C-alpha positions, 0 to 999 in steps of 0.5 A, spaced: 488 517 501 491 517 493 496 522 494 498 518 501 499 512 496 503 516 491 507 519 497 509 512 500 511 510 493 516 515 492 519 514 499 520 507 498 523 509 491 528 514 494 529 510 500 527 503 500 531 500 506 529 506 511 522 506 509 521 498 509 526 497 515 519 499 520 515 494 517 520 488 515 526 490 520 533 493 519 536 486 517 531 484 512 530 491 509 538 491 508 537 485 503 538 487 495 532 483 493 528 486 499 529 493 496 528 490 489 521 488 491 520 494 495 521 498 489 516 494 485 511 495 491 513 502 490 511 503 483 505 499 484 502 504 489 505 510 485 501 507 479 495 506 483 495 513 486 495 516 480 490 512 477 485 514 482 487 521 482 485 521 474 479 517 475 475 520 481 470 523 476 469 517 472 463 513 476 465 507 472 472 507 472 474 510 478 470 505 483 474 500 479 481 503 480 479 504 488 477 497 488 484 495 485 488 499 491 483 496 496 485 489 493 493 491 494 492 493 501 488 487 503 494 483 500 499 487 504 495 486 510 494 478 509 501 477 507 504 481 513 499 477 518 501 470 515 509 472 516 508 476 522 513 471 526 519 473 522 517 481 522 518 486 528 512 486 532 510 494 532 512 494 524 507 488 523 501 491 527 502 498 524 502 495 517 496 491 518 492 497 521 494 501 515 494 496 510 487 493 513 484 500 514 486 503 507 482 496 504 476 498 508 477 505 506 478 503 499 472 499 499 467 504 502 470 510 497 469 505 491 462 504 493 460 512 495 464 513 488 459 508 484 453 511 488 454 518 486 
């Protein structure tokens, strides 16, 4: 999951319009401000993914980092739900499914790591 977060972040940094058009629609993804926001989210995901990979062996810090990622993923899902009327339906549905699933998985994995 952490490696996937890093890969997605790198993809958005390299080609923000292409990657974000599925989520936000082609017209929205073309705007410079949207690409700028996408790059910021990409940096967040790269940082969170690398932090998870570096703290998996730490039963105190590792779960906290996983929870930070779960919070970010939940915020992505909720934000998409709130703005769903201005987003392409399939992209919004996929984003809610992926981000919501990642949030739930992050919570679960944080608990498993804390109990290990």
